[in-house]
N, C-alpha and C positions, 0 to 999 in steps of 0.2 A: 723331598722326593723319595719315593719308595725304591728300595734296591731290587735288582733282578736276581733271583736265586731260585734254587730247586729244592724240594723236599722229596726224597726218594725212600718210600717204605722198604723195610728190610725183607718183607715177604714172610716174616715170622709173626708170632702173636704180639710182639712188641718191637719197637725200634724203628728209627728212620734216620737217614743221613741228610744233612743240610749242606748244600753246595752253593758257593758263590757269595759267602758272607765272611768278612774279616771282623772278628769280634774285638779287635783292638780299637776299632772305630766306634763312635756312638751310633746307636740304631734309632731310626725314626720310629714314631709310634705305630704307623701302619705295619712296618716290618716286624716290630716286636709282637703286635697282636697276632699276626700270622704265625710267628714262631710259637707263641704261647698256646695257640689253638692246636698246633701240631704236637706240642709237648703233652697236652692233656689227652689228645687222641692216641698217641703212640707210646707214651710213657718213658721213652728213652730217645734223646736226640744226640746225634754224633756230628761234630764239627771237626773236619780234618785240616791239617796244615795251618794251624794257628801259631802265632808268635805273640805270647802274652806276658806282660809284666805282672807282678803281683797286684798292683792297683787296677790293671786292665781286667783281671779275673774278678776282683771284688766288685768293680763297677758293673760288669755284665751280670754277675750274681744278683746284684741289688735291683736289677730290672724285674726280677721275679718276686720280690718281697723284701722283708727286713732281713738283712744278713745276720746270721747267728754265729756263735762260736762253739766249737766242739767242747764237750763237757770236761775232757781231760786237758789241762792247760799245758803240761810239759811237752806236748807234741806240736804246739803251735809255732808258726814262723816267728822268729824273734822280731822282725820288722813289722809284720802285719798279722796280729793274732787272729784275725778272721780266717786265716789260712792254716790248715792242719797239714803236716808233712806225713805222707804215706810212703814209706821207704824202708829198704833193708840196709841202707847205708849206716855205718857205725863210725864213731869218733872215739878214740881211746877205749875201744872195746864196749862202747855203749850205743844203743840204738838212738839215732837223732830224731826218729819219728816212729809212727806205728808200723811195725814190721809184720804184724799178724792181722792187719785189717782185712775184713771180708772173707776170711778163710772158711767160714761155714755159711750156708744159706741164711739170709737175714734181710730185714728192712732196717735202714740206718736208725740207730738210737730209738727203736720202738719201746725200749725200757724206760723212756722218759714220759712224763705226764703229757707233754706236748712235743711229739717227735717232729723233726724237720720235714717240711714239705718237699724240698728238692735238694739233691746233692750234685755238686759239680766237681769233676775230677779231670785235671789237666796233666797230660803226660809230658814231663820234662826229660826224663831218661827212661828207656825201656830196656829190659834185658834181652840180649841177642846172643844166640849160641854160635858155635864155631862154624856152622853151616850157613849162618846169616838169618836163621829163623827167629822171629820175635816170640818170646815166651811171656807168660803172665796174662793170658786171656781173662776176660770177665764174662761170666754167664749171667744173663738177666732172664727172669721168668715173670710172665704176666699173671699176677694173682687175681686180676679181674677176669681174664679168660678162664682161669681155673674155677672161680666161683660160678661163672656162667655155664660151665660144663657139668655142674652138679645137677641132679634131678630136682624137681620142685619139692619133693619130699625132703631131700637132704638140705636144701636151702631153708625150708621151713623149720627144720630141726635146729638150725643155727641161730634163728632169729632170737634176739635178746640175750644170747650167751656171750660171756666175756672170757678171755684168757688172761692170766696173770703173767706179765712180762717182767724179767728180772735181769739186770746187768750181770750179776754174779752167776746166775744160772747159765747165761750164754758163755761166759769165760771158763766156768767149770767144765762145760761140755767141750769147749775147744782144748782145754788142758788135757782132758782124757784122750783126745786125738793127737796130742803133741803139737797143737797149733796155736798156743797162747804163750807169749813171752813178755807181756807188758808189765809195767810196774803197777802196784796197787794204787787205787785212787787216793788223792789227798783227803784229809778229814772234811774239808768244806765241800768237796766234790761228792763225797759219799752221801751227803744229805739229799742230793738230787737222784740218788740211785736206789731208792727204796722200791720194792715191788709195786707195780701199777697194773690196773685192769683196763683192757681195751676190748671193744667189740670184736668177736671172731670174724664177723662179716662187717667191714667198715664201709662207709659211704663216701665217695669222692666229693670234696667240698665244692667243686666246680661242675663236673659232669653229672654227678648223682649216681654214677656207676658203682656197683658194689664189688668189693675185693675181699679175698680171704686174708686175714691178718694174724697169722700164727707162725712160729718158728720152733722147730724141735730143739730141746735143750734150753732155749731162752724162755719159753713159756712153760711154767712150772705147775699150773693148776687151772681149773675151771670152777669158779664158785658154784656150789650147789651139786657138784659131782664128786664121787669118791675118787681118790688119787689114781687108781688103776684105770678106771673108765676115762678120766680126764686126759691122762697121758696117752692113752690109746687113741683118743679122738684127735689130740694135737698131732701125734705122729702120723696118723692117716691123712689129715688135711695137709700137713707140711710136705709130705711126700707127693701128694697130689699136685700141689702148687708147682713143684719143680719137675713135673713130667716133661719129657723132651719136647712134646708137641706145643708147650707153652713158652719155649725158650728162644732167646736170641743170643748168639755168641759174638762178643766184640773182640776183634783181633787188633790190639793196640799198635799205633805208630807214634813215634815222638811227634809232638805237636797236636795230638788229638785232645779236644775238650768234649767230654761226654757229660750230659746232664740227665738225671733220672728222677722220676716221680715216686717218692716213697709211699704215696697213697695207693699205688696200684702195681708196683713191681718189687720183686726181691732180686738179690744178686749174690754171686759167689765169685771170689777171686781165686784163680787157679795158681797155686804156689808150686810151679814146676821149675823153679830156678833158685839159685843160691849164689852168694858171693864167691868169686869176684864179679859175677854178673850183677849189675846194679839196676835198681828200679827206683825212680823218684817221681812221685805224683803230688800235685798240690790240690788240696780238697777244700771246698767252701760249701756252705749250706745256707738255706733260707728257712726262717721260722715257719712252722706250720700252725695248725689249729688242733684243738682237742678232738681225737678221733670219735666219730659217732656212727 
């Protein structure tokens, strides 16, 4: 029997809140098909007031496809390596998870040959200041709406072009901004982090909708263009994607589960808090397909 629930669009270029579903319980096929259609349509789905164990989160993630593991193994949950810890919490002076995750605009793991289709972030602890205000918002931008806002001439210019994505380019850019404090990848992980080319305008594997797929700093070249022209194009498109008119701002609460579509949105974590204010998120992801 299908559940009774609501899907409330954010009113922005992406994002919708789903009300009336407990994700700790199994979902029937009809309910999931409705959720998945909303996911493809809105790019970001928000589920408030969830109480999830690690297996609960993994099980829900698996409804969207094959559960993947984040490339850097040291930040995974000891009990369930499918879960990555996104947190500023330290033990013995050492980060127990990724403390710099998401601090520049990006699409998750676009530096991989096959980036994840979807990312799931569950808020276990959120930083709250002395006034009771929750810090650490996440901004999402619709790269699909950004592509559609280009003129036909601009879209035609991008047809067939690729940008080269590179893990070390991303984190060199973050380091320049003072936003990267992670350990270097291990030798076996580095083999997966070689530069890779992806279409600048990628096609969604379900909807067929096109999105811009570039990030400043992470994208280091456009084959066939000289460096100055390529970097100028990347910068122009990257800044266009994150225009305010394409954004949805998520204000976290403990118990939120947010899932986003890496084929069509980018995001930015606002780092406006520091210890002793703690933030602990559990992150899972679903395998994607080669961008085309």
